[in-house]
N, C-alpha and C positions, 0 to 999 in steps of 0.2 A: 478342847472345844478350838482354841486358836488355830491348829494347823489346819483343821479340813475349812476356814473359812478365807485360808492364805492361800489353801491351794485351789478352792474354787474359784479364786480371784487370779492366781496362776494361770489356770487350765482356760479360762474364757480369755483372757490379755493372749497367751499364745496362738489358738486357735482363732481368734478374730484378727491379731494383728501380725502375725507370722506367715499365717498359711496362705493367706490369698497373697501376699508378693510373690513366690514363689509359680504359684499358678496364672497369674497376670504376664509373670517373664515366661512360662513356656507354651499362653497364648498368643502373645505377639512374636514370639520368634516362630510358631508355626504359620500364624497370621502374614507373615513377612516373606517366608518360603514360598506359600500360594500366591502371593502378589508377585514376587517375581518371577515365578516361573511363567505367569500368564505373560507378563510384560515381555519377557524374553523369548517366548513362543508365539506370538503374534505373527501375523502375515504383514509385512510392509508393501506400501502399494505406490511406495513412489517411484519413479521412471530410476532403473539403474543406470543408463547410462545420460549425459548431458547431451545435445542434439542443438548444434549452431547451425545457422541458415549463412550459406558461402554469400549470399549478397542482399545489402536490407531492403525492405520494401521501402520503393518510394511514399512519401507520406500524402496522401489524398485530401485537400481543404475543399468542403464542399458549405455553403452558406445557404441553409434553411430559408431562409425570407429572403424574398426580392428587395436588396437593400440599395436604398440612392442616394449615394454619397456624396455628401457636401464639401469634404475635405479629407485630403490623404496625409499625413505627414510620414515620415522615411528616418531614420535613423541607421546608419548604417556602422557594424560594429567588425571594424578591421581585426581586433586583435582573435575575437572567437569567430570570422567570417562568417556572421549571418547579420540578417536586417529584420528589424523590428518596426513592423507597417501598423499604422492607428488610422483606422478607418473611422471619420464622424458620418452619421447618416442623418438623413434630412428628417422623413416622417415616417417613423421606423420605432415598433418599440425597443429597441437594440440603439442605445445610440451612440455607442460606440464599440468597435472591433479590432482587436489586437491580432496580428498576424504575427507570424514567424517563418521566414525564410532562411535556407542555408545557401543563399548568395551574396555576393555584394558587388555584382555587376549590374549596372544601372537596365541594358536592355533586357537581362535576362528578369530580373526584380518585374520590371512592366508587362513581362509576357505570365508571370506568377501570378500577379494581381487581377491580371485581367481574367485569368482563368477560374481565381477564387472569388471575384464579384460577378463577372459574367458580364462585364464591360471592356469597352474596346480600350487598346491603347492609346487610342486619340484624347476618350475623355479622360484617360489616370493625367495624361500629362496637363490638361485643362484645371483639374483638383490639386494637383501638388501648389504648394506653394513656393 
């Protein structure tokens, strides 16, 4: 009577513990094969060649609101060859506008600011401290 109880316990332990382990291993192996096949055989929609523009497009700056400037402050960075322009406005919801221009020449800078703000160069000269 002692042997059948032990065998019943051993059979239950063998089937409940050891049988699911190989089944789980084969299931994971099969599922990983299916996923690998799907990933490797999907179409890639990325372009095959990198297209470069021969000449960069010029940056066009437009101010959406009519800005009446109160003062214009210019900071020229000779190392990077850029100019930072800070425009303070009078009666506008936008109180400050900051522009970055790729020139350090004073005449070109005045032309760029006049284009961006839509005012004449003489008015710009009056507003600069």
